[in-house]
N, C-alpha and C positions, 0 to 999 in steps of 0.2 A: 395206568397203561393203556395205550391206544392200540387196537388191533383191527386191521382191515383185511377182510379175507374174501378172495374171489369176487371183488366189487365189479359189477357189470352194469352198464347203463346203455340202453338202446332207444333212440328216437326213430320210429318208423322202421326203415331199413338200414339206418345208419347206426353203427356201434361206436358209441363215444368212449366208454370205458370197456376194456377187455380184460377181466379177470385179474384185477389189481390186487396185489397182496404186499403188506408191510406191517411192521410193528415198531411202535414208538414207546421206549421205556420213559420212566418218570424223569422230568427235569432235562434241560438241554434244548438247543434250538435246531430244528429240522428245516433245511431249505428244500423248497419245492419248486423244481424248474421244468420248463417245457416251453416250446414255441407257442404262438397263438393258435387256439383251437385244439391243443393237444389233450385237453380234459382236465386241466389243473383246477379250474374254478367249479367244474362239475364235481370233481372228487370232493372239494372243500365244502361245497354246498351239501352234499349227501352226508358227510361226516357230522356237519352242523345241523342237520335235520330240516334243512330248508328244501331239499330235493329228495325223493325217494329213488332207490336204485332198483333196477329190473331184476337183479339177483345179487346175492352175497350178503355179507354181514359187516357191521361196524360195532365194536364193542369198546367201551370206555370205562375203565375201572369196574368191569363186571356188569355194566348196564349195556344191553343190546339196543340199538337205535329203534328197531321196529317193535320189540317186545316191551320195551320200557322207554319210550321217547321222552317223557318228562325227566325221568332220572338221569337219562343220557345227556339231555340238554343242560342239566344243572351242572354238569362237569365241564361245559364249554363256554368260552367267551369268543365271539366271532366278530371280527371287523371285516366286512366285505370291502371291495375295492372302492365303492362309493358308499361312505359311512351313512347309515340311517339316521340323519340328523333332521330336526324341525327347526328351520332357520329363524322363525319368528319368536322361538322360545329363548330365554336366557339359558346360560350355561347350567346354572343350579336347578332352574325349573326342568330342564330337559333330563338331567340326571336323576332328579327326584322322580319324574315320570317313569324312567326306565327302571328305576329302582322298585317302584309299586308294580310295574308290568311284570318284572321277575318274581314277585311275591317273595322277596327277601325277608328274613327274620332278623337281620342284624340291625343295630342302631342307625337309622337312616343318616342323620346329621353327621355322626362320627365317621361312618363308613364313607360317605360321599366325600367328606373332607380329607381322609386318608387317601382315597383314589385320586382326588384332584391333586393333592400334593405330589403323588407318585409320578403323575404324568405333566405336572408342571402347568396347571391352568387355574390355580388358586387365584391369581391376579385378574382373571377376567370373569369370574363367577357370576357378576351381575349384568354382564353384556349380552346383547342379542348375538345368536350364532352367526347370523347373516353378516354381521359387521366385523366378523373376525377374519384373519388370514386363513390360507388353506392349511398352513402348518398347524394352527390353533384347531382348526376344525378336525385335522387328523388325530390329534391329541384327545378331543373331545369323544371321537369315535372309539378310540382306544380305551378311554376311560369307561364308556358304557359296556365294552366287552370285558373289562375287569371287575365290573360290579359283581359282588357275591363271591369273589376271590376263587374263580373256577381253576381247576388244576391244569386245564388245557386252554391254550389261547390259539386260535387260527387267524392269522393275519394275511390278507390277500392284497397284495400291492400296497403296504401301508405308506410308502414314501412317494408314490405317484404324484407329480405335479409340485413336489416341493423344491425349494432352492437348496443348494449344497449345505448350507449351515443347518437347515431344518432336517435335512437328510441325516447329518451327523448326529444331530440330537435324538431323533427317533431311533436311529441305530443303536446308540449308547443305551437308551431306555430298553430296547429289545434285548440287549445283551444282559442287562440287569434282570429283566423278568425271567430269562432263561435260566437263571440261577436257582429259582424257587418253584419253577413249574415247567410244563412241556409247552413249547412254542413251535407251531408249525408255520413258517414264513415263506411266502411266495413273492418273487420279486422278478422283473426282467433285467435288473441291474446286477450283472454277474459278480461284479467286485463287491457289491453289498452282500450277496450270499456268501461269497468266500471270506468276508471279513467277520460274519457273525455266527455262521453255521457249523456246527461240529459234525454234521452229517448231511448228506444231499440225496434227494431222490430226483431223478429225471424220468419225465413222462413224455412219450412222443406217439402221436396218433392213437392215443387211448391205452397204449402199453407201457408197462413200466420197464425201462432199459437199463436202469442203473440205481444202485442203492448202496451207498458207502461214503467213507470220509473224502473230503477234497483231496487230500494228499494220496490216498490209495487210488482215487480215480485217475488223477494225474499220472501216477507211476504206471498204470496199467498201459497208457500209450506212449510213455516216455521211454523207458528202457535204455536210457543213456544214449539214444541214437541221434539226438540233435545238440549240437556243440557251437560254441561261440569262440572263435579264434581271432586274437589280435596279434598281428606279425608285421615286421618291418620288411619290406621287400616290394618290387615292382608289381603292381596289382595284376597286371595281365599275366605276367609269369607265374605268379603266385596261384592264380586262378588255375591256370594250366597243370602246374604241378599237383594241386590238390585234386583236380579231376582225375588225375592218374592214380590216385590212392585206390587200392583194392576195395571193393564193396562200397565206394563213396556213391551215394545216390543223388546228392545235389549239392552244389556250392553256390553260394550268392554272397556278393559284396554288399555289405549294409552301410558302409561310410567310413570316413577317415577318423583316426583317433589321435592321441597326443604324438607330437613329433611327426615322423615320416610313416608312421603305422596306419594300418587299415584293418577294419573289423569284417570278418566273414562268417556266415551262417552255414554250418555243415550239417548234412543229414545223411546217415550211413543206412546200409540195407539192415533190415530187422535181424537182430542177434548177433551183430557184428560190432566190435569196439575198434574204431580206427585211430584213437589217439596215439598210440605208439608209432604207427605208420606215418601219421601226420607230423609228429616230432622228428622222425628220421628224415623225411622229405625236407622239411624246413632247415634242419641242420645240415644236411649235405649240400643245400643251396647256400648256406651262409646267412639265412635270414633269421633274425632273432625273434623268438616268440615271446610276446609281451604278456599275453594272458591266453588261457585255454580252459574253458569251463563248460559244464553243462547248461544248456539254455534254459531247462525246466519247461514244465507244461502248465499253462494257465488253465483257469476253469472255463474260459472261452474257448480254448482248444478242445477240451473234453466235451462241453456242450455241442460244439459244431460237429464233431465226429459223431456223437450219439444221435443227434436229430437229423443228420444227413443220411442216416441208415447204415453208416459204416460201423457197426458194433461187434465186428468179429473179434477185436481185442478185448472185448468186455463180456465174452460168452460166459454164462454162469454166474456173472457179477451180482445180478439182482437178488439171487438166493444166498450165495456164499457171503456176499457183503453185508446182507441184512443179518445173517447170524453172527458174523464177525463184529458188526457194530453193536449188536446187543450184548455180545461178551464183553465188549470194551466198556460199555455203559454200566454193566453190571459189576465190573471189577473195581 
């Protein structure tokens, strides 16, 4: 288990991290989100032991990072945004060097072969790293993080600079790794986080602003307020009638659909369900409704709300969400 308590980092007069708290249970993938400069990389560097905190504690499986740094680091495999590779080494020579650097007691040849097979680099073992593609170099960086079979993997932007095929391959690999260990995964690609992470932490300006599952985060700002309506009728008149529905905040025509129908995005005032009134308006006017559904809320919507400072809908979420997520993982 990884536990971060009151983690604070100050550079001069600037507070980069402000009393960050979260807990990660065994196994699973935790997404770590935040805009540039939010403090994500600083947090991961402190957890990995590359940077010291100003105050607070990081404990991994009973090892506290300041009291037992070596024991703590043995629990972690770390892939920074720019993998620590030696381009003039062959892949095998580099992994052998990293194996020795970590002072591992496993069978070197067997273990390196196992890790190489897991990340898909066995076919390039004798090639110089500098002659390999960005995708292979990311895999090699991941392989060095996996040496020693650490129970916690910290991956900072592991798919940056990769093409779509390589991103999919790394994403599938991360999913597989999350079945046997804890993976903390930072990325600017929100769809990627949503695709692989069972839980998400959002940090903004050094403060933890959300900690929950993607579904729960989306539900906190959705509340069935946004609907997609497909209806057959004169667009101008339909817009006017929809605008007259009680508690309707916004009506937007988004395009034509099959036949003579048009699609509209509807948003109501918080706490009001306008579906029945919309149905009555359209029925009274004789305009057939082709579809009416919740628009749903994407991770991008959540991220923009949180990092724009509009977190009123998430009050108490970082604490309550953390406890709920922990309970779900334990059940």
